[in-house]
N, C-alpha and C positions, 0 to 999 in steps of 0.2 A: 250434592247441585252449589248448594246457597255459598259453599265456600267456594265451589270450584267460579260464580258468580260474583263474587266477592274478592277474590285477586284478580279476575280479568278485566271487571267493570261491566262485563255486559250481561243483560239481564238473563235469569235462567230461560224464559221463555224461548229467548233466541238460539241459547246455546243447543235447548232441545230443537230447533229445528234444525242447528245443525248437523247436529246429531241423528235427523230421518231423512236430510238429503245428502247422507255421508262423506261429510267433511270431517265429523269425527267417531272416533270408533263410541259402540258402547260402552258400557261400566264397566271397568274392569274385573269388580267385584260387589252382587248383589243380595245382600243380605235378608231384605226381603223388600218389598212391594212397596215401601217408601222410603228406603235407606241402602244406600249405592256408595260405591267408593268408585274416585274417580281419578287416574295417572296426573299426576301434579304438574307431567310435563305440556299436556293438556292446555295450560295458561297461554304458553307464548302464541302456541296454535292458534286458539281463540281471538285474542287479540289482534294478530297475525289477518285474520280472515276480516273481523271488524273492520282494518285500516284500509283492505283494501277496497271492501264496500265501501267504505268512508270517502277514501283519498281519491278512487280512482270509478267507484259506482260499477265495479263488475259483477257480473250477473256470480250465483255461485257455484254454477257448470264450471266456470271459465275459473273460477278460485280452487276448484278442487282440483282441475288437471294440473293448474300451477302447483299446488301444493303438492299433489302428488307426481310430481316431475315431467308433467307431461305438456306441452305446450299446445295452443289453440293454433291455429293458421296464421300467417303473417295479417292477410285480408281481414278474414273475423276481428283480429286482435285492434286491426285499425276501426273497425267498423264500434266494436264496442268502444274505443278512446273516443270515437269522434261523437258518438250516442251520448255517452258519459258526458263529456265538453256542452252538450247541447244541452240535457238535461239539466245538468248543472247551471249553466246560463242561464237558463228560464226559468227556474224554479224559485219559489218565492226564498228570501234571505232571513225574513224574520223568524225566530225560536220563544218559546215560550217553557216555562217550568208548567211540571204537575199541577202545582200550586194555582197558579196562576189560571189554568186555564179549569181547575175547580172553582178558583174565585169567578170567572167568567159565565159560569152557569153551567161547564161540561160534568154532567154525572163522574162522580169517582167508579163507579161499577162501570160506566160504559166505557171509561182508560182501560180499567181492569181488564175487559173483555176484547177488546181491539189490540192490546197486547197479546193479550193469549191467542190469538185468532191468527195474526201475525197481519190486521190490516192496519194497522197503526204503530209502531216499534220504535220508542223514544229511545235518545241515547245518555248514557250515563255521561254526567259532566259534574265533576266534583261531587262525587255521591249521590246526586237530582237527574232523576228522571228530564228531559229535556226532549221537546218535539220539533222537531224543523221542518223546511220544506213542504211537497206534498203530503206527509203524515199528517204534520199542521194543518193545512189546507183542506182536509177530507174531515178533521175531527171540527174544524170553524164549517165546515158544508152541511154538517149534519146537525150541527148545534144551532146555526141559523134556521134549517128547516123548522126544528121545535120550536122556536121563539117565535116562528110566522103561523103557528099552528099544527104543524105537520107533525102530531103526536107520534110516541113510542107506539101507541094502538095503530094507526097509520101507517109507519115507516118503522117496523120493530128492525133493532139493530141486525140480528140475522139476515136479514132483503139484503146485506153490503156485502155476504157471501158468494150468493148466486150470482151479483152485479160484476164481485172481481173475478170469477170462475169465467162466465161469459165473455167477458173482456179478456181474460187470457187467454182463451182460444183465438179472439180477432186476431192480440197483438201477434201470436205464436204464428200465425197464417200469414200476417205481415210481414214478419220478420225473416219467415222461409221465402218469401216472395222477394224480400229485399236481396236476401242471398246469391238468389238465384239472376234476379234481371237485372240488376242494380249495381249492385258489389262490385263485378266484375269490370264496370264499362267506367265507373263515377271516376278513379282514376286521383288528381289536384283536389276537383269539385267534391269529396266524399262530404266536409263537414255542410258546406251549403246545402247541398243536397237532403242530406241526413235533414238539417233543420227545417229544407223545404217538406221532407214525405213526412215529420212529425207534424208538422203544420195541418198539412193537406189530408192525414189519417184524421186526427181531432176535428177537422170541420164536416168530413166526409161521414163518420160518427154521429154529432150531431143532424145535418141533414138528414140521412136517410131514416134515424129512430123520427125525427119531425115525420115525414113522408108515411111513415108505417104506424104512427099512432089510429089515427081515423080505420084505416083497413086492417088492423088487426083486433081493433075493437067490434070493428060491423059484423068481423068470422066471429067472435065469440061469441056475438049476439043472435049470430043467424045458427050455429052449433048448438049453444043452450035452446034454443024456439024448437030447434030440427027434435031434441030430446025430450 
């Protein structure tokens, strides 16, 4: 795995994620729990996957279909491209090397954990790990919270996983609704509608969260009093 990572320029945790998602086969030969042999031909496939993620922001499922010879429907591909463009245009353009983040106060073991869990995965640039876009913003958000007194005891990093998982469920609902109700009538306004939809969705999440904080706290206290 370390050699496959070195040749492809893609971190081992990212390659393992590709394997779990079915974009890469399991190792050709596994000699022990910690030793396996991978087909050298996988290097080009890994580079292609990473490039499609980087340049077109395609989700892994669509990349898998492309590499396996299948093709997404034209409407779906247009939607993916439109969403990718909006996300690229609205994402921060600043990047930071791993060493710079550590110097700014981000614990090295936090970066390792983010990477292993797929929370924030760096790109390999000239042999260095570089964080960009929303991944960098996420790391900096947690680091600012730590500086403001929201310690690891108050907000354990493991809490980020249920946040991610619950937001992913909501996003899945949004995407399904978009494909069913919006995509068929979007036509030439697709990019504008995507941009507005993303903005509205993000605002709705904030507003509904604010509205639910007190009711949820009250319900929790009532449940504890009843028990």
